[in-house]
C-alpha positions in Angstrom: -42.4 151.6 68.4 -44.5 153.5 65.9 -42.9 151.3 63.2 -43.7 148.0 64.7 -47.3 149.0 65.6 -47.7 150.0 61.8 -46.4 146.6 60.6 -48.4 144.7 63.1 -51.7 146.6 62.0 -50.9 146.3 58.4 -50.7 142.4 59.0 -53.8 142.6 60.8 -51.8 141.1 63.7 -52.5 143.8 66.3 -55.3 142.0 68.0 -53.1 141.3 71.1 -52.1 145.1 71.3 -55.5 146.4 71.3 -57.5 144.1 73.2 -57.0 142.3 76.6 -56.6 138.5 76.8 -59.9 136.9 77.0 -60.7 134.3 79.6 -63.1 131.5 79.8 -66.0 131.6 82.4 -68.3 128.9 83.5 -71.1 131.0 81.5 -69.3 131.4 78.4 -66.6 129.5 76.4 -64.3 131.7 74.8 -62.0 129.0 73.5 -62.0 130.2 69.9 -61.2 134.0 70.9 -58.7 132.7 73.5 -57.0 130.7 70.7 -56.9 133.5 68.3 -55.6 135.9 70.7 -52.8 133.7 72.0 -51.7 133.2 68.2 -51.6 137.0 67.6 -49.9 137.5 70.8 -47.2 134.8 70.0 -47.0 136.4 66.5 -46.7 139.9 67.5 -43.9 138.8 70.1 -42.0 137.2 67.4 -42.2 140.1 65.2 -40.9 142.4 67.8 -38.3 140.1 69.1 -36.8 140.3 65.4 -37.4 144.0 65.1 -35.3 144.9 68.3 -31.5 144.6 69.2 -30.5 141.1 70.6 -29.6 142.6 73.9 -33.3 143.4 74.5 -34.8 140.1 73.5 -34.1 138.5 76.8 -36.8 140.8 78.1 -39.4 138.6 76.3 -40.3 135.9 78.8 -42.7 133.0 77.9 -46.3 133.8 78.5 -45.8 137.5 78.3 -48.2 139.6 76.5 -47.3 141.6 73.5 -48.8 144.8 74.9 -46.8 144.4 78.2 -43.6 143.7 76.5 -44.1 146.8 74.3 -44.7 149.0 77.3 -41.5 147.8 79.0 -39.5 148.4 75.9 -41.0 151.9 75.7 -40.1 152.7 79.3 -36.5 151.5 78.8 -36.0 153.8 75.6 -37.8 156.6 77.5 -35.2 156.4 80.2 -32.6 156.5 77.5 -34.1 159.3 75.6 -33.6 161.4 78.8 -30.0 160.5 79.1 -29.4 161.3 75.4 -31.2 164.5 75.6 -29.1 165.5 78.7 -26.1 164.5 76.8 -26.8 166.3 73.5 -27.9 169.6 75.6 -24.8 169.6 77.5 -22.7 169.3 74.4 -24.5 172.0 72.6 -24.4 174.7 75.4 -20.6 173.8 76.1 -19.5 174.1 72.6 -16.8 176.8 71.9 -15.6 178.0 68.5 -11.7 178.1 68.6 -11.3 179.4 65.3 -9.2 176.6 63.9 -12.0 175.0 61.7 -14.4 176.1 59.1 -17.1 178.3 60.9 -20.0 177.3 58.7 -19.2 173.6 59.6 -19.2 174.6 63.4 -22.5 176.2 63.3 -24.0 173.4 61.2 -22.7 170.9 63.8 -24.6 173.1 66.4 -27.7 172.9 64.1 -27.4 169.1 63.9 -27.3 168.8 67.6 -30.4 170.9 68.0 -32.0 168.8 65.3 -31.4 165.7 67.2 -32.8 167.4 70.2 -36.0 168.0 68.3 -36.3 164.5 67.3 -36.1 163.7 71.1 -39.1 166.2 71.8 -36.8 169.1 72.9 -37.3 171.9 70.4 -34.9 174.9 70.5 -36.2 177.9 68.7 -34.0 179.3 65.9 -33.5 182.5 68.0 -32.2 180.5 70.7 -29.8 178.6 68.5 -28.5 181.9 67.0 -27.7 183.3 70.6 -26.1 179.9 71.4 -23.7 180.2 68.5 -23.0 183.9 69.3 -22.2 183.0 73.0 -19.7 180.2 71.7 -17.8 182.4 69.5 -14.4 183.6 71.0 -13.6 187.3 72.1 -12.3 188.4 68.6 -16.1 188.3 67.6 -16.8 190.8 70.4 -17.5 193.5 67.9 -19.7 191.2 65.7 -21.7 190.2 68.7 -22.2 193.7 69.9 -23.2 194.5 66.3 -26.0 191.9 66.2 -27.3 192.9 69.7 -27.7 196.5 68.7 -29.6 195.6 65.6 -33.3 195.8 65.4 -33.6 192.8 63.3 -33.2 189.2 64.2 -31.0 186.9 62.0 -32.0 183.6 60.8 -29.5 180.7 61.2 -28.7 181.0 57.4 -28.1 184.7 57.9 -26.0 184.1 60.9 -23.7 181.7 59.0 -23.3 184.2 56.1 -22.4 187.0 58.5 -20.0 184.8 60.6 -18.2 183.6 57.4 -17.8 187.2 56.4 -16.6 188.4 59.8 -14.1 185.4 60.0 -12.8 186.5 56.7 -12.6 190.1 57.9 -10.6 189.0 61.1 -8.2 187.0 59.1 -7.4 190.1 56.8 -6.9 192.1 59.8 
């Protein structure tokens, strides 16, 4: 949405998004304003139509205002954002490290999910992410988890990765 609005503004075509459609009254003739608004509205709709996936292009009906269309598309994507947020959060909290893959890559995958959630306006603090990673570690990391909990200091995600890599190497040696 923001990109489309910026493009239309830079092209000075956003009149149809900023103002309501003018009407003629018996006292005033707004024909020039009406023609200008209609032209900008058509151009906005054409640009928006070509800026979105084909599946949404059917939403544009003849005579629809660009402002109304943008609002409808925004509502549709807001509903999808909720579903995506829910799916990403469910995936993040259900992740379990099974010990078969690189632990650093595993933690980075969890961090990537948290970044995606942040882009969907659900920001998880680094402290929470550190705890989610610790919770997802298997029983072999029990002593490691207790060690973290009893410490006064909190770890950053990078410190956690470093400590987890060291702990995994220690566990493999034992």
